[in-house]
C-alpha positions as CSV (number, residue, x, y, z in Angstrom):
1,M,-6.2,12.1,-6.8
2,N,-8.1,9.1,-6.8
3,V,-8.2,6.4,-4.8
4,D,-6.1,4.0,-7.2
5,K,-3.6,6.4,-7.6
6,A,-3.3,7.1,-3.5
7,V,-3.0,3.4,-3.2
8,L,0.1,3.2,-5.3
9,A,1.8,5.9,-3.8
10,F,1.0,4.8,0.0
11,A,2.0,1.3,-1.5
12,G,5.5,2.7,-2.6
13,F,6.1,4.8,0.2
14,V,5.6,2.0,2.4
15,V,7.9,-0.1,0.4
16,L,10.5,2.5,0.3
17,L,10.7,2.8,4.1
18,G,10.9,-0.4,5.1
19,L,13.8,-0.9,3.0
20,A,15.7,2.5,4.8
21,L,14.5,0.9,7.8
22,G,15.6,-2.2,7.1
23,T,19.1,-1.2,5.9
24,Y,19.6,1.8,8.2
25,V,17.7,0.4,11.8
26,N,17.2,-3.3,12.0
27,A,16.9,-5.9,8.9
28,Y,13.2,-7.0,10.7
29,W,12.0,-3.8,9.0
30,Y,12.6,-6.0,5.3
31,L,8.8,-7.7,6.9
32,L,7.3,-4.0,6.2
33,T,8.3,-4.3,2.9
34,A,7.3,-7.9,2.5
35,F,3.9,-7.3,4.3
36,A,3.1,-4.3,1.5
37,G,4.1,-6.7,-1.4
38,L,2.2,-9.4,0.0
39,N,-0.9,-6.9,0.6
40,M,-0.5,-5.7,-3.3
41,L,-0.6,-9.3,-4.6
42,Q,-3.8,-10.5,-2.7
43,A,-5.5,-7.0,-3.7
44,S,-4.7,-7.8,-7.6
45,F,-6.9,-10.9,-7.1
46,T,-9.2,-10.1,-4.8
47,G,-9.9,-6.4,-5.4
48,F,-10.0,-6.0,-1.0
49,C,-7.6,-3.5,-0.1
50,P,-7.8,-1.8,3.4
51,A,-5.9,1.8,2.4
52,A,-8.6,1.7,-0.4
53,I,-11.2,1.6,2.2
54,V,-9.7,4.2,4.5
55,F,-8.9,6.3,1.3
56,K,-12.8,6.5,0.3
57,K,-13.7,7.3,3.9
58,L,-11.1,10.3,3.8
59,G,-13.0,11.0,0.5
60,L,-10.9,10.7,-2.5
61,R,-13.1,9.6,-5.1
62,G,-13.1,6.0,-6.3
63,G,-11.2,4.8,-9.6
64,C,-11.0,1.6,-12.3
65,A,-9.6,-0.8,-9.6
66,F,-11.0,0.1,-6.0
67,S,-14.4,1.5,-6.9
């Protein structure tokens, strides 16, 4: 797995987690989903993604988007 796929998988997990927690725990958890979406949007324009940095430090190989 490369960094790009790991970032997409992590973002998908965070979105689903935020939706589940917002539905079953408290509506404020929907803010987690909004944060994940905003982070994905800004990463598409700037190329900066904190999750990509963490995954690189964990030893995953670079990809096309986050090299």
